[in-house]
C-alpha positions in Angstrom: 52.5 153.9 186.2 53.5 150.3 187.0 49.8 149.5 187.2 49.3 151.0 183.8 52.1 149.0 182.4 50.6 145.8 183.9 47.3 146.6 182.3 48.9 147.2 178.9 50.8 143.9 179.1 47.6 142.1 180.1 45.7 143.7 177.3 48.5 142.7 174.8 48.5 139.1 176.0 44.7 139.0 175.7 44.8 140.5 172.2 47.6 138.0 171.3 45.4 135.1 172.4 42.4 136.4 170.5 44.6 136.7 167.4 45.8 133.1 167.8 42.2 132.0 168.3 41.0 133.9 165.3 43.9 132.5 163.2 43.0 128.9 164.2 39.4 129.5 163.4 40.3 131.0 160.1 42.6 128.1 159.3 39.8 125.7 160.2 37.4 127.5 157.9 39.9 127.4 155.0 40.5 123.7 155.6 36.8 123.0 155.4 36.5 125.2 152.3 39.3 123.2 150.7 37.4 119.9 151.3 34.2 121.4 150.0 35.9 123.1 147.0 35.5 121.7 143.5 38.3 119.4 142.5 40.9 120.8 140.1 41.5 119.3 136.7 44.8 117.8 137.8 43.0 116.0 140.7 40.4 114.7 138.3 43.0 113.4 135.9 44.9 111.6 138.8 41.8 109.4 139.5 42.5 105.9 138.5 46.2 106.3 137.8 47.0 103.4 140.1 45.0 100.9 138.1 45.3 102.4 134.6 48.6 102.3 132.8 49.8 105.4 131.0 50.1 105.3 127.3 53.8 105.9 127.5 54.3 102.8 129.7 52.0 100.5 127.8 53.0 101.5 124.3 54.3 98.4 122.7 56.3 98.9 119.5 56.2 96.5 116.6 59.9 95.7 117.1 61.4 93.6 119.9 63.1 95.7 122.5 66.2 93.5 122.6 67.1 94.9 119.1 67.6 98.4 120.6 69.7 97.5 123.7 73.0 98.3 122.0 71.7 101.7 120.8 73.3 104.5 122.7 70.9 107.2 121.8 67.7 108.0 120.0 69.6 108.7 116.8 70.9 105.2 116.6 67.5 103.8 117.4 65.9 105.8 114.6 68.7 104.6 112.2 68.0 101.0 113.2 64.2 101.4 112.7 64.9 102.8 109.2 67.1 99.8 108.3 64.4 97.4 109.6 61.7 99.2 107.5 64.0 99.0 104.4 64.5 95.3 105.0 60.7 94.9 105.2 60.4 96.8 101.9 62.9 94.4 100.4 60.8 91.5 101.4 57.7 93.1 100.0 59.5 93.9 96.8 60.7 90.3 96.4 57.1 89.2 97.1 55.7 91.5 94.4 58.3 90.3 91.8 57.8 86.7 92.5 54.1 86.6 93.4 53.3 84.2 90.6 56.2 81.9 91.2 55.4 79.4 94.0 59.0 78.2 94.4 60.4 81.6 95.0 57.5 82.4 97.4 58.3 79.4 99.5 62.0 80.5 99.7 60.8 84.0 100.6 58.4 82.5 103.2 61.2 80.5 104.9 63.5 83.5 105.1 60.7 85.8 106.2 59.6 83.5 109.1 63.2 83.4 110.3 63.6 87.1 110.1 60.1 88.0 111.5 60.6 85.9 114.6 63.8 87.7 115.5 62.6 91.3 114.7 58.8 91.6 115.4 56.9 91.3 118.7 54.0 89.8 116.8 54.6 88.4 113.4 51.1 89.4 112.3 51.8 93.1 113.1 54.6 94.4 110.9 53.5 98.0 110.3 53.0 101.0 112.5 49.7 102.9 112.7 51.0 105.7 110.5 51.6 103.4 107.5 50.0 104.5 104.3 46.9 102.7 103.0 48.7 101.3 100.0 51.5 99.9 102.1 49.1 98.5 104.6 47.2 96.6 101.9 50.4 95.3 100.5 51.5 94.1 104.0 48.2 92.4 104.5 48.6 90.5 101.2 52.2 89.7 102.1 51.3 88.3 105.5 48.4 86.3 104.0 50.8 84.7 101.5 53.5 84.1 104.2 51.0 82.4 106.6 49.8 79.9 104.0 
């Protein structure tokens, strides 16, 4: 009986070693399968992330960032952007009213240059991409008159 128990224990050890060997072989096969597998979409999209900047990080607004430092939340930022757009519309309205009057245009130009330097990142870009065509044309005319 003792002999039989020893044989059973030896058989169990042998089986256990075979299972471990099979598990290691299976693990090695799955590892090679993973390396030969087609890359996932997320892997493909990660390519080049180190040298390419994401749109979120590189997006540059038309307004200077310093203007928004005192804003506590997005609601205040939105409110400030609305006020800045209204101010731009006031300049455009004054330009339209006095387009034929060179003296008034020179006054508007002086005030505009002072305002634009403090508000916009680039004085030549004063409108967002979603600005209507009519407003875009008016802004182009305005900038042309202000740069003379």
